[in-house]
N, C-alpha and C positions, 0 to 999 in steps of 0.2 A: 493410519491409526483412526480410531473412532472419533477422536476430537477433530481431526482434519476433515473427515466425512461430514460431520455435523456443521462445521464451519462453512464448507462448500455449499451444503444444502441451504444454510441461512443466507449465503450470498446469492444463490440462485433465486431464492424467494424475493430478495431485495432488488433483483434486476440490476445487479451491480455494474454491468458493462455499459448500460444505457443511462444510468443515473448515479454516477459515482458520488460518494460523500467522503468526508475525512474519516468517518468511522469505518467505511468500507476499505479505504486505503490502509488504515491501521490493522484491520482484520487480515488483509492480504499480506501485509508485512509479517504478521504473526505466523500465518500459514507457511509463508516462504521460509521463515526461520526454522519452523518445525521440519519442513522438507529437507532443508540443508542439514539439520542436526541428525536426521534419520538416513543420511547418506544418499538422498535423492537430489543430487546437485543439478542434474539436467532439468528436472521439473522445477526446482527452485529458481533457476536462471530464467526459464520461460515465464514463470509467474512474476518474477521481478520486472521483466520487460513490460508486461501488461500493467503492472502496478505503477511503473514510472509514467507510462502514457496516460493512465487515468489521473495520476497526480498532476500531470501537465494540463490535462483537460480542466482541472479545477484551478489552474494558475498557481499552484504551490511553488513552482520553480522561479517565479518572478516576484520581486519585492513590491512592484507596483500593484499586482493583484492582491497580495497579502495585506498591503497597507489599507486596502478598502474594507477589510474584515473588521468586525467589532474587536475591541482590545482583548477581550477574554478568549477569542478564538485565534488570534495571531500567533500566540506561543505554540499552540498545538499544530498549526499549519507549518510553521518553521521547523518544529521538531520532526514532524512527519517527513518533510522534504529532506532534512538532514539524515534521518535514519534510512530513508529510501536511497539516498546517494551513498551512504556508508555501506549499506548492504550490497549495493551494486558493485562496489570495489571488492567486497569479499567473495562474490560469486563469479566474477569474471576472470 
């Protein structure tokens, strides 16, 4: 879809593989969900694998890393990891 193409272009410009952020993780989850809903399960599964690894790079999978974040960011970090994990259960 046009939305997915624009999202991927924005991510390319952000150099998302080398400098992941929580906003990038969120965008990847949205794109993966769109792919899944459009019947592109294989692409969604591959994208989710990348998203999980980028989230791990940020330390979203460990409470120790999340605990170091400012309070206003902790909720988003935990929510993104939960959604990342829940999405993985849906696509596998």
